C-alpha positions in Angstrom: -1.8 -13.1 34.0 0.9 -14.8 32.0 2.7 -12.6 29.5 6.0 -12.1 27.7 7.0 -8.9 29.6 10.0 -6.7 29.0 11.4 -5.4 32.3 14.9 -4.6 30.8 16.1 -4.5 27.2 17.4 -7.8 26.0 17.3 -10.2 23.1 14.1 -12.4 23.3 16.2 -15.5 23.7 17.2 -14.2 27.1 13.6 -13.4 28.3 11.3 -15.8 30.1 7.5 -15.7 30.3 6.3 -14.0 33.5 3.3 -15.5 35.3 2.5 -12.6 37.7 1.9 -9.7 35.3 -1.1 -7.6 36.3 -4.1 -7.8 33.9 -4.1 -4.5 32.0 -6.9 -2.0 33.0 -8.9 -0.5 30.2 -8.7 3.2 30.0 -11.6 5.5 29.1 -13.3 4.2 26.0 -11.2 1.0 25.9 -12.2 -2.7 26.2 -10.4 -5.7 27.6 -9.7 -8.6 25.3 -8.9 -12.3 26.0 -6.1 -12.9 23.5 -6.4 -16.2 21.6 -3.6 -15.9 19.1 -0.9 -13.4 18.3 1.1 -12.8 15.1 4.9 -12.8 15.0 6.7 -9.7 13.7 10.4 -8.9 13.2 10.0 -5.6 14.9 9.1 -7.4 18.1 12.8 -8.6 18.2 14.0 -5.0 17.9 11.5 -3.6 20.4 12.6 -6.1 23.0 16.1 -4.8 22.7 15.1 -1.1 22.7 16.1 -0.7 19.0 12.6 0.0 17.5 11.2 3.4 16.5 8.3 2.9 19.0 9.4 2.0 22.5 6.7 1.9 25.3 7.7 2.8 28.8 9.0 0.0 31.0 7.8 -2.5 31.9 5.7 -3.5 28.8 4.3 -6.6 27.2 5.7 -7.4 23.8 3.6 -8.2 20.7 1.3 -6.2 18.4 -1.1 -8.3 16.2 -3.8 -10.3 18.0 -7.1 -12.0 17.7 -9.5 -12.9 20.6 -12.8 -12.2 22.3 -14.1 -9.3 24.3 -13.6 -10.3 27.9 -16.6 -11.2 30.0 -15.7 -8.6 32.6 -14.7 -5.9 30.1 -16.3 -2.5 30.4 -18.4 -1.7 27.3 -18.0 2.0 26.3 -20.9 4.0 24.9 -21.6 3.3 21.3 -19.2 0.3 21.4 -20.1 -2.1 18.5 -19.2 -5.2 20.6 -20.4 -7.2 23.5 -18.6 -9.7 25.7 -17.7 -12.9 23.8 -17.6 -11.2 20.4 -14.7 -12.4 18.2 -12.4 -9.6 17.1 -8.9 -8.9 15.8 -6.6 -6.0 15.6 -3.3 -4.6 16.8 -2.2 -3.0 20.1 0.9 -3.1 22.3 0.9 -6.2 24.5 -0.4 -9.0 22.2 2.0 -11.6 23.8 -0.2 -11.8 26.9 -3.4 -13.5 28.0 -5.2 -10.1 27.9 -4.8 -6.9 26.1 -6.6 -3.6 26.0 -7.7 -1.7 22.9 -9.9 1.0 21.4 -13.0 -1.0 20.3 -13.4 1.2 17.2 -9.9 0.1 16.1 -10.9 -3.5 16.3 -12.3 -5.6 13.4 -15.1 -8.2 13.6 -13.8 -11.7 13.0 -15.7 -13.5 10.2 -17.0 -17.0 11.0 -15.0 -18.6 8.2 -11.6 -17.2 9.6 -9.9 -18.9 12.5 -8.2 -17.0 15.4 -4.8 -18.0 14.1 -5.5 -16.7 10.6 -6.9 -13.5 11.9 -3.9 -12.8 14.0 -1.7 -12.2 10.9 -4.0 -9.9 9.1 -4.0 -6.5 11.0 -0.5 -5.5 9.9 0.6 -8.0 7.3 -2.3 -8.3 4.9 -3.4 -4.7 5.2 0.2 -3.5 4.5 0.4 -5.6 1.3 -3.1 -4.6 0.2 -2.4 -0.9 0.7 1.0 -1.2 -1.0 -0.2 -3.0 -4.1 -3.7 -1.7 -4.6 -3.5 1.9 -3.4 0.2 2.8 -3.6 1.3 0.5 -6.5 -2.0 0.8 -8.3 -1.7 -2.7 -9.8 -3.9 -3.5 -12.8 -5.1 -6.9 -14.1 -2.6 -8.4 -16.5 0.4 -6.5 -15.1 3.6 -8.2 -14.0 4.4 -7.8 -10.3 7.8 -8.6 -8.8 7.6 -9.5 -5.1 10.9 -9.6 -3.1 11.3 -11.8 0.0 8.1 -13.4 -1.3 8.1 -16.3 1.2 7.9 -13.9 4.2 4.8 -12.7 5.8 4.1 -9.5 3.8 5.7 -11.2 0.7 3.3 -14.1 0.6 0.4 -11.8 1.3 1.5 -9.6 -1.6 1.7 -12.6 -3.9 -1.8 -13.7 -2.9 -3.3 -10.2 -3.3 -1.6 -9.5 -6.7 -3.0 -12.9 -8.0 -6.5 -12.0 -6.7 -6.3 -8.8 -8.6 -5.5 -10.5 -11.9 -1.8 -9.8 -12.0 1.0 -12.1 -13.0 3.5 -12.6 -10.2 7.2 -13.3 -10.1 8.4 -14.2 -6.6 11.9 -13.9 -5.4 13.3 -16.0 -2.5 16.7 -17.4 -1.5 16.1 -21.1 -1.2 14.4 -23.9 -3.1 12.0 -24.5 -0.1 10.9 -20.9 0.0 10.4 -20.7 -3.7 8.3 -23.8 -3.6 6.2 -22.2 -0.8 5.5 -19.3 -3.1 4.3 -21.7 -5.8 2.4 -24.1 -3.6 0.7 -21.6 -1.3 0.4 -18.4 -3.3 0.2 -19.8 -6.9 2.7 -17.4 -8.3 3.5 -17.6 -12.0 7.3 -17.7 -11.7 10.1 -17.8 -9.1 13.6 -16.4 -9.1 16.6 -16.8 -6.9 17.6 -13.2 -6.1 20.9 -14.3 -4.6 22.2 -15.3 -8.1 24.2 -12.9 -10.2 22.2 -11.2 -12.9 18.9 -12.5 -11.6 17.3 -9.6 -13.4 18.0 -11.3 -16.8 15.8 -14.1 -15.7 13.0 -11.7 -14.9 13.4 -10.0 -18.3 13.2 -13.4 -20.0 10.0 -14.3 -18.0 8.4 -11.1 -19.1 9.4 -11.5 -22.8 11.9 -8.6 -22.4 9.4 -6.1 -21.3 10.1 -6.0 -17.6 7.8 -5.9 -14.6 5.2 -3.2 -14.1 5.3 -3.1 -10.3 8.0 -4.0 -7.7 7.0 -4.7 -4.1 10.1 -4.5 -1.9 10.3 -5.1 1.8 14.0 -5.8 1.6 15.9 -2.9 0.1 16.3 -3.9 -3.5 14.9 -1.0 -5.4 18.2 -0.2 -7.1 18.9 -3.6 -8.6 15.2 -4.0 -9.5 15.5 -1.0 -11.8 17.4 -3.2 -14.2 14.2 -5.3 -14.9 11.3 -2.8 -14.8 9.1 -1.8 -17.6 8.4 1.7 -18.9 6.1 3.6 -16.5 6.8 1.1 -13.7 6.0 1.7 -10.0 8.3 0.5 -7.2 6.9 0.3 -3.7 9.3 0.7 -0.8 7.9 -1.3 2.1 11.0 -1.8 4.3 14.7 -2.5 4.6 15.0 -6.0 5.9 18.5 -6.3 4.4 19.6 -3.5 6.7 20.7 -1.0 4.1 18.7 2.1 3.1 19.3 2.7 -0.6 20.3 5.8 -2.4 18.6 5.8 -5.8 20.1 7.8 -8.6 17.4 9.9 -10.1 18.6 9.4 -13.7 17.7 5.7 -13.5 14.1 6.7 -12.7 14.1 9.1 -15.5 15.3 6.5 -18.1 12.4 4.2 -17.3 10.0 7.0 -16.4 9.6 5.0 -13.2 7.9 6.1 -9.9 9.1 5.1 -6.4 6.5 5.3 -3.7 6.8 4.7 0.0 4.5 2.7 2.2 4.2 3.2 6.0 0.9 1.5 7.0 1.3 2.2 10.7 1.8 5.9 10.0 -1.0 6.0 7.5 -3.6 4.7 10.0 -2.9 7.7 12.2 -2.5 10.4 9.5 -5.4 9.2 7.3 -7.8 7.1 9.4 -10.6 7.4 6.9 -8.5 5.8 4.2 -7.3 3.1 6.7 -10.9 2.2 7.4 -11.5 1.8 3.7 -8.4 -0.5 3.3 -9.5 -2.6 6.3 -13.0 -2.9 4.9 -11.7 -4.1 1.5 -9.5 -6.7 3.1 -12.3 -7.8 5.4 -14.5 -8.3 2.3 -11.9 -10.6 0.7 -11.6 -12.6 4.0 -15.4 -12.9 4.5 -15.9 -14.0 0.9 -13.3 -16.7 1.3 -11.3 -15.3 -1.7 -8.4 -14.5 0.6 -7.1 -17.1 3.1 -4.1 -16.1 5.3 -1.1 -18.3 4.9 0.4 -19.5 8.2 3.8 -21.1 8.9 3.3 -24.9 9.2 4.9 -25.2 12.7 2.6 -24.7 15.6 3.8 -22.4 18.4 1.6 -23.4 21.4 1.6 -21.2 24.4 3.3 -18.0 25.5 6.3 -20.1 26.6 7.1 -20.5 22.9 7.4 -16.8 22.1 11.2 -16.8 22.5 11.7 -19.8 20.3 9.3 -18.5 17.7 11.1 -15.1 17.5 14.4 -16.8 17.2 13.1 -18.9 14.3 11.9 -15.8 12.7 15.2 -14.0 13.1 17.1 -17.1 11.9 15.0 -17.1 8.7 13.7 -20.6 9.5 10.1 -19.6 9.0 8.1 -18.8 5.9 4.7 -17.0 5.7 3.6 -15.7 9.1 4.2 -17.5 12.4 1.5 -17.4 15.0 1.4 -18.0 18.8 -1.6 -20.0 20.0 -2.3 -18.6 23.4 -5.6 -20.3 24.4 -6.6 -23.9 23.7 -9.8 -22.8 22.1 -7.9 -21.6 19.1 -7.2 -25.2 18.1 -10.6 -25.5 16.6 -11.1 -25.0 12.9 -12.8 -22.0 11.5 -16.3 -22.7 10.1 -15.8 -23.2 6.3 
């Protein structure tokens, strides 16, 4: 099969798509999936270079988030809820290939009103933001939510989810284009340029001097955000895209009676699978109802040959929202609306 295979660690820009990769063989209790679309993630860039916290044995196929159909010649394990041809999505190592294997009980049925492309960005991105805001941040209707790097994948998802839950959202982004994306695609209430000095004063002005109730931070901006939070605020640590792990003085938390909570969705699915099922079910409900529609980057990445280009665009911060690789022509169809 064709796949973006890693045979030695290197930057994705130096890797070409292989055409002779063996089709993965399902292990006991697994199914084979025809991959139709795959979501782009920054950690793919790190994993290709051997710099990520999870490194599969060589050789391996890159990619994690996918959508597709159960292969016609896939084994169907006992009690498996799917049959060949069923539309599914999920995440598993090897999404940047024409086929991938996965545990069927970790897959999610794809609603008719959601396209393969849209589904490919949900397994890690939308579940992460939902868990971070609803269960970790405990957002409430009417609260102010500050979302950093809001034009990114998890950022836009967080903006959408916060608005769906009745919150008022302030989105931070570094360019006029990205701030416009937050307004046009996620319907945020206000935008702020976090690269400007004293951007927190603008946040305080927007909130009538009260500050925000919840901060959603995939960047590493908890410390500066403490200057514009309200009493009893909650700050959710999602990641450190800026590259620095902060040291937070405890006295600053005390002065605002603020809480800082961590979010590790990947670890949570393993340590608390029952809760993970609940989160996935709640997100699936929003998707099925049409209330939540995943936001995709406007540029189309067609075919596995574009993986290198797509990951370079992601690394170069040229994209917004979530980029998707269309792997099979059938994904060009529109979802049933």
